[in-house]
C-alpha positions in Angstrom: 129.2 130.6 155.3 127.4 130.3 151.9 129.4 129.6 148.8 127.7 131.7 146.2 129.7 130.2 143.3 128.4 126.9 143.8 124.7 128.2 144.0 125.0 129.7 140.5 125.9 126.3 139.0 122.6 124.6 140.0 120.1 123.8 137.2 119.7 125.1 133.7 118.6 128.5 132.8 115.8 129.4 130.5 118.1 130.3 127.8 120.2 127.1 127.9 116.7 125.2 127.6 115.6 127.2 124.7 119.0 126.8 122.9 118.8 123.0 123.4 115.2 123.1 122.2 116.5 125.0 118.9 119.2 122.5 118.3 116.7 119.6 118.7 114.4 121.3 116.2 117.0 121.8 113.6 117.8 118.2 113.9 114.4 116.9 113.6 113.8 119.2 110.5 116.9 117.5 108.9 115.4 114.1 109.7 112.1 115.0 108.1 113.8 116.3 104.9 115.8 113.0 104.6 112.3 111.1 105.0 110.8 113.3 102.2 113.8 112.5 99.8 113.4 108.8 100.6 109.8 108.9 99.9 110.5 110.6 96.5 113.2 108.1 95.6 110.8 105.1 96.5 107.9 106.6 94.3 110.4 107.1 91.5 111.7 103.5 91.8 108.0 102.3 91.9 107.3 104.2 88.6 110.3 102.8 87.0 109.4 99.4 87.9 105.8 99.7 86.5 107.5 101.1 83.3 109.5 98.1 83.0 106.6 95.8 83.3 104.8 97.7 80.8 107.8 97.3 78.4 107.7 93.7 78.9 104.2 93.5 78.2 104.7 95.3 74.9 107.4 92.8 74.1 105.2 89.8 74.9 102.6 91.3 72.7 105.2 91.5 69.9 106.1 88.0 70.4 102.3 86.9 70.3 101.7 88.7 67.0 104.9 87.1 65.7 103.5 83.6 66.8 100.1 84.2 65.3 101.9 84.5 61.7 102.3 81.4 59.5 106.0 82.3 58.6 108.9 83.4 60.5 109.1 86.9 59.2 109.4 90.4 60.7 106.3 92.1 61.7 105.1 94.8 59.2 104.1 98.4 60.3 100.3 97.4 60.3 101.0 94.5 62.7 103.1 96.8 64.9 100.4 99.5 64.8 97.8 96.8 66.0 100.1 95.8 68.8 100.7 99.4 69.8 96.9 100.2 70.0 96.2 97.1 71.9 99.1 97.9 74.4 98.2 101.6 74.9 94.5 100.5 75.6 95.4 97.9 78.1 95.2 99.9 81.3 98.8 100.9 82.0 97.7 104.5 82.0 95.9 103.7 85.3 99.4 103.2 86.9 101.4 105.7 84.7 99.7 108.9 84.0 100.4 110.2 80.5 101.2 106.5 79.3 99.2 107.1 76.0 102.3 108.9 74.6 104.3 105.7 74.7 105.5 104.0 71.4 106.7 101.0 69.8 108.7 101.6 66.6 111.0 99.5 64.3 114.5 100.1 64.8 116.3 98.0 62.2 115.7 94.4 60.7 113.5 92.7 63.4 114.4 95.1 66.3 112.0 97.2 68.0 112.3 100.1 70.3 109.8 100.3 73.0 109.5 103.7 74.7 107.4 104.0 77.7 106.5 107.5 78.5 104.7 108.8 81.6 104.1 112.1 83.4 105.7 112.4 86.9 102.9 114.7 88.3 104.0 114.3 92.0 107.4 115.8 91.3 106.8 118.8 88.9 104.9 117.3 86.0 107.8 116.5 83.8 107.8 113.4 81.6 109.8 110.4 82.2 111.1 107.9 79.6 112.0 104.3 79.7 113.5 102.8 76.6 113.6 99.2 75.9 115.0 97.3 72.9 113.9 93.9 71.8 114.9 91.7 68.9 112.5 89.1 67.4 113.6 86.4 65.2 112.9 86.7 61.6 114.4 87.0 58.1 
């Protein structure tokens, strides 16, 4: 005598296999989306670290300009403009598109605000800013 109930239980049907494939595909799409977000975050972190290096370069240029003076006094606007033009033309735009809109401006006394600005073309073309304050010795 054949037990028909147990015969039906053998193996997967085509519908069960397709449902399993659908669930697996949705899971893989989720993994791909997480990977894309991780890549975007890594790229943003890379650009921020380059902006930090550019700001430190501007600070060192300000220090060098101060060291070139005979007296320990704050830099005047002409000296700051000279530092800014040398900094903008130093090649940072190769790493940060739109870097030419960055600035160095006196804040108060011998404090300077260094603003690194670049265009984030990869994620919509918005501009990003990185601000850095530095205080040099002076009167």
